[in-house]
VMD Tcl script that draws the C-alpha trace (Angstrom):
set ca {
  {116.25 107.60 93.60}
  {114.91 109.43 90.57}
  {112.69 112.40 91.45}
  {109.66 111.21 89.46}
  {109.94 107.75 91.10}
  {110.16 109.42 94.50}
  {106.95 111.20 93.67}
  {105.32 107.84 92.83}
  {106.55 106.29 96.03}
  {105.10 109.23 98.02}
  {101.81 108.58 96.41}
  {101.68 104.89 97.03}
  {102.70 105.31 100.65}
  {99.55 107.38 101.13}
  {97.44 104.59 99.77}
  {96.20 101.97 102.18}
  {96.31 98.41 100.97}
  {93.10 96.29 101.23}
  {93.23 94.90 104.76}
  {92.00 91.55 103.46}
  {95.39 91.21 101.79}
  {97.34 91.25 105.03}
  {97.17 87.54 105.64}
  {98.17 86.94 102.02}
  {101.23 89.13 102.37}
  {102.24 87.95 105.76}
  {104.06 84.77 104.72}
  {106.30 86.92 102.51}
  {107.07 89.32 105.39}
  {107.92 86.38 107.57}
  {110.19 84.89 105.01}
  {112.11 88.01 104.40}
  {112.44 88.67 108.15}
  {113.70 85.11 108.81}
  {116.28 85.24 106.13}
  {117.47 88.70 107.33}
  {117.63 87.58 110.91}
  {119.92 84.64 109.81}
  {122.12 87.00 107.75}
  {121.36 85.11 104.58}
  {120.62 86.36 101.01}
  {116.88 86.96 100.40}
  {116.19 85.64 96.95}
  {112.67 86.25 95.68}
  {111.49 84.66 92.40}
  {108.11 86.14 91.25}
  {106.38 83.60 88.95}
  {103.51 83.93 86.53}
  {102.41 81.95 83.47}
  {104.14 84.02 80.71}
  {106.50 86.20 82.68}
  {105.29 89.17 80.66}
  {103.36 91.48 83.08}
  {102.61 90.87 86.76}
  {105.73 88.97 87.63}
  {107.88 91.76 86.18}
  {105.98 94.44 88.02}
  {106.39 92.48 91.27}
  {110.06 91.94 90.68}
  {110.83 95.62 90.02}
  {108.70 97.05 92.80}
  {110.07 94.54 95.29}
  {113.66 95.46 94.46}
  {112.75 99.21 94.71}
  {111.09 98.73 98.04}
  {114.09 96.77 99.39}
  {116.35 99.54 98.32}
  {114.09 102.24 99.71}
  {113.81 100.61 103.16}
  {117.61 99.67 103.02}
  {116.96 95.95 103.49}
  {120.34 94.19 102.53}
  {120.94 91.12 100.47}
  {117.65 91.26 98.63}
  {117.76 89.83 95.05}
  {114.53 89.85 93.08}
  {113.87 87.73 89.98}
  {111.02 86.76 87.80}
  {110.03 83.81 85.69}
  {107.18 82.01 83.97}
  {105.86 78.50 83.32}
  {106.75 79.41 79.68}
  {108.89 82.07 78.01}
  {107.28 84.81 75.93}
  {108.29 88.48 76.13}
  {108.04 91.33 78.54}
  {104.95 93.22 77.32}
  {105.97 96.68 76.08}
  {103.15 98.40 78.04}
  {104.87 97.24 81.28}
  {108.05 99.06 80.27}
  {106.03 102.08 79.34}
  {104.09 102.08 82.60}
  {107.26 101.79 84.74}
  {108.93 104.56 82.72}
  {105.90 106.85 83.30}
  {106.14 106.11 87.04}
  {109.77 107.17 87.28}
  {111.85 104.15 86.47}
  {114.72 104.60 83.92}
  {114.09 102.03 81.11}
  {116.63 101.15 78.56}
  {116.40 98.44 75.90}
  {119.54 96.32 75.81}
  {118.41 93.91 73.12}
  {115.46 94.33 70.68}
  {115.14 90.70 69.79}
  {111.72 88.85 69.80}
  {112.18 88.54 73.61}
  {113.68 92.01 74.37}
  {116.05 92.62 77.22}
  {115.54 95.69 79.35}
  {117.73 97.43 81.95}
  {115.42 99.07 84.62}
  {117.09 101.51 87.07}
  {115.57 103.26 89.99}
  {118.63 105.34 90.95}
  {121.44 106.76 88.89}
  {124.01 104.57 90.84}
  {121.93 101.49 91.28}
  {122.67 98.25 89.57}
  {119.94 97.86 86.92}
  {117.25 95.25 87.21}
  {117.38 93.08 84.10}
  {113.98 92.41 82.69}
  {113.18 89.83 80.05}
  {110.90 86.83 79.81}
  {112.20 83.43 80.90}
  {111.12 80.20 82.59}
  {111.20 80.23 86.35}
  {114.09 77.69 86.32}
  {116.19 79.62 83.80}
  {119.89 79.66 84.79}
  {119.56 83.48 85.18}
  {117.36 82.83 88.26}
  {118.35 81.19 91.61}
  {118.27 77.39 91.51}
  {117.88 76.87 95.34}
  {117.38 78.84 98.60}
  {114.67 81.18 97.19}
  {110.96 81.95 97.78}
  {108.72 81.20 94.83}
  {105.99 83.96 94.87}
  {103.10 82.89 92.57}
  {101.66 86.08 91.16}
  {98.78 84.58 89.02}
  {96.28 81.96 89.85}
  {97.04 79.97 86.65}
  {100.65 79.54 87.59}
  {99.77 78.95 91.26}
  {97.48 76.06 90.34}
  {99.59 74.71 87.50}
  {102.86 74.63 89.40}
  {102.14 73.02 92.78}
  {105.91 72.30 93.12}
  {108.73 74.62 92.29}
  {112.08 72.77 92.34}
  {114.66 74.37 94.56}
  {112.19 76.69 96.29}
  {112.67 77.07 99.95}
  {109.11 78.41 100.34}
  {106.18 78.81 97.95}
  {103.96 81.88 98.56}
  {100.85 82.65 96.55}
  {100.29 86.45 96.10}
  {98.04 86.70 93.07}
  {96.95 89.84 91.15}
  {94.36 90.47 88.39}
  {95.89 90.35 84.95}
  {96.07 93.86 83.32}
  {95.97 92.05 79.96}
  {92.18 92.16 80.15}
  {92.42 95.73 79.13}
  {94.64 95.24 76.01}
  {93.41 97.13 73.00}
  {90.79 99.05 74.90}
  {90.54 102.74 75.76}
  {91.16 101.79 79.43}
  {94.46 100.15 78.83}
  {96.77 102.90 80.07}
  {94.66 103.40 83.20}
  {94.44 99.62 84.02}
  {98.19 99.10 83.70}
  {98.93 102.23 85.66}
  {96.59 101.24 88.50}
  {97.84 97.58 88.58}
  {101.39 98.69 88.83}
  {100.60 101.03 91.66}
  {98.59 98.30 93.45}
  {101.57 96.00 93.24}
  {103.95 98.72 94.22}
  {101.88 99.52 97.37}
  {101.85 95.92 98.47}
  {105.58 95.39 97.99}
  {106.27 98.59 99.88}
  {103.99 97.41 102.68}
  {105.86 94.06 102.87}
  {109.31 95.71 103.16}
  {107.97 98.39 105.59}
  {107.15 95.54 107.99}
  {110.77 94.27 108.14}
  {112.66 95.23 111.34}
}
mol new
graphics top color blue
foreach p $ca { graphics top sphere $p radius 0.5 }
foreach p [lrange $ca 0 end-1] q [lrange $ca 1 end] { graphics top cylinder $p $q radius 0.2 }
display resetview
């Protein structure tokens, strides 16, 4: 993995997650472990309302954590209840934390290639609905990363399991002096929890 990313990972591994989050994260640990024990692909679709911020952070950090802990057959995706665009501050935040970020297409809904290692297959980041053909259509876990999507989508077609793991929206800091800090910290919070999840897999 890239050296700056390795530094970020070293930092988050020293950070203890809120113990009250353990019961929230446990169903995801159990789902991954069950699929691994069965030798099946582990497809994780992180879903939020706009697929612009939290769902992308979860997708990227979960894929990095799976690679770091060498958990095979993990494929991470993201989607929304509507399509918007990946918010540029998310790309900037991940770049500052050590992810190689390249813009493939600069359309209204840009497409990004996000790499955590020089030889790794890039994570493709762009906003899309959760049922977009780019995402798995069956045999996946739907991880609801915001309370609005969690409440608004009680049923996700094709999902084998539905797991709510919600985070506060960093959007609240947009256009304020605290924006960089809030996005940085939210990314690290999500990273720490995704690394905790994959560290529990045996």
